[in-house]
N, C-alpha and C positions, 0 to 999 in steps of 0.2 A: 961214297959215304958222306953224310952231312957233317959239316964242321960244327963244333959246339960254339955258340955265341957267348959273348961276355955276359949277357944277361942270364943265359942258362947256367953259366958257371957260377954267377952270383946266387941264383936260386939253390944250386947244389951246395954252395958254401953255407947258406942259411940253414939248409937241411942238416948238414953235418954239425953245425953249431947247436942244433936242437931247437931252433926257433919254432918249427912246426909241431914238434912233439912235446915241447915243454912250455915255452913262453906264450905262444898263442892260446893253447888250451887253458893255461893258468889265467891269463887275462880274461878270457871268455867266462870261465867259471867264477872268478873273483867278481867281475862286473855284474853278472846276473845275480849272484847270491847277495852282493852288497845292495843292489837295487831293490831286491825283494825285501831285505831286512830294513832298508830305509823306508820303503813304502808301507810295510806292515807294522813297523814300530814295535816289534816283538819284545825288545828289551826295555821298553818304556820311553818316557820323555824326561828331559832334563832342561829346565827353564823354557819349556814349550818347544824344544827342539829334540830331534832324535839323538840317541847316543852314538854318534858317528865312530868314535874310537872303538867301542865294543863291536859295532856292526862290521867295521873294517877288519878287526882281529878275527872275528868268526869267519868272515868271508875268506880271509887270508888262509886260515887253517884248513877250511874245507877245500879251497883251491889246491893247496899243497897235497892234501890227502888224495884228491882226484888225480893229479899228475904223478903221484907215486905209483898208481896202478896203470901199467901199460895197456891193460885190456880196456879200461875206461877211456883212456886217451885215444885208443884205436876206434872205439865206438863213437866218441865225439867227432873225430876226424871224418869217419865214414858218414855219419849222420849229417854233419854240416855240409859236406860235399853234395850229398843227395838233396838236402833242403834247398841249397842254392840252385841246383838244377830245377827243382820244382818252382822256385821263384822265377827263374828265367823262362820256364814254360808258361807261367801265368802272365808275365810281361809280354811274351810273344803273342799269346792269345789276345791280350788287350790291344796290341799293335794291329793285329789282323782285323779285329772288330772295329777299331778306330778308323780303318780305311773306309768303311761304309758310312761313317758319320761325317766325313769331310772336315769342315772347320768347326763343327759343333762339338761341344764337350760331351764325352761319353763317360758315364758312371753307371755302375750296376745298381745304384740306389733307385734309379728310375724303373728298374725291373726287379722288384722286391723278391720274387720267388727265385730268380736266377742268382741273385746275390747270396741267398741262403744256400742254394744248391752248390755254388762254387766254393763257398766257405766250408761246407761239409765235405766236398771233394778234396779240398786242400788238407782238411783235418785227417781224412782217411789216408791220404797220401803220406802225411807225416807219421801216422801210426804204422803204416806198412814199412816205411823207411826205418823206424826204430825197431820193429820186430825183425826186419832183415839184418840190421846191424848187430842185434843181440844174438842172432842165429836161431831165433824162435820160429821164423817164417818157414824155414826148411823143416823144422819139427812138425809144424801144422800140415805142410804138404805131405810129409811122410805118413802122418796120422791118417789123412784122408785117402792116400794111395793104398794103404794097407787095410782099409776098412772093408768088411765083406757085407753082403746083402742083409744078413741077419742083424748086424750091428746098426746098419743104416735104417732098417725098418723099425728097430727098437728105439732109436734116437728120434725119428719122426713121430712115432707113437707117443713117446714121453712129452715131446713138445706140444702135440695136440692135446694131451691130457692136461698139461699145465695151463695151456690157453683156455681150455674149457672150464677148469677150476676158477681161473681168474674171472672169466665171463660170468659164471654162475654166482660167485661170492661178492661181486662188486655191488654196492648199494645203489638205490634208485637215484640218488643225488649225484652220483659220480659218472653219469653218462656224458658223452661228448655233446657239446652244444653245436 
């Protein structure tokens, strides 16, 4: 049996104190909401500066409301863990590609289409992570597993009809260049 190290015990203590379930989600939500409020200046300006006290209070209240819901905290913890895995996957990919570039700098900006592709791929990955954390991904899988041929044919037919209507009703100036 593996002995528990002092560091593992410290992580367990922090977990029992609620650092991972209360403090870190609170700080994350507070920081993100405060930054959004500061950037958008929703509550207006005072002497040319944003109203930091109001922004801080609103962010504080929203962060407390979030940590009051254990389900939201669970979703945040699951999503952040998976997003970090996605970031690590992206960094590993860049490391592998960088091997072929030697001492030259590698950026995706040189490959415009690839940059867009990988940004889209990361966006899809984050959407899938959120859907999975909310439990909606399983609902979608169940929906498609229980669909029969008549429903599938009807769905394809409706998509074709909608596409045809959009194609017919678009004006002459709206064609792709």
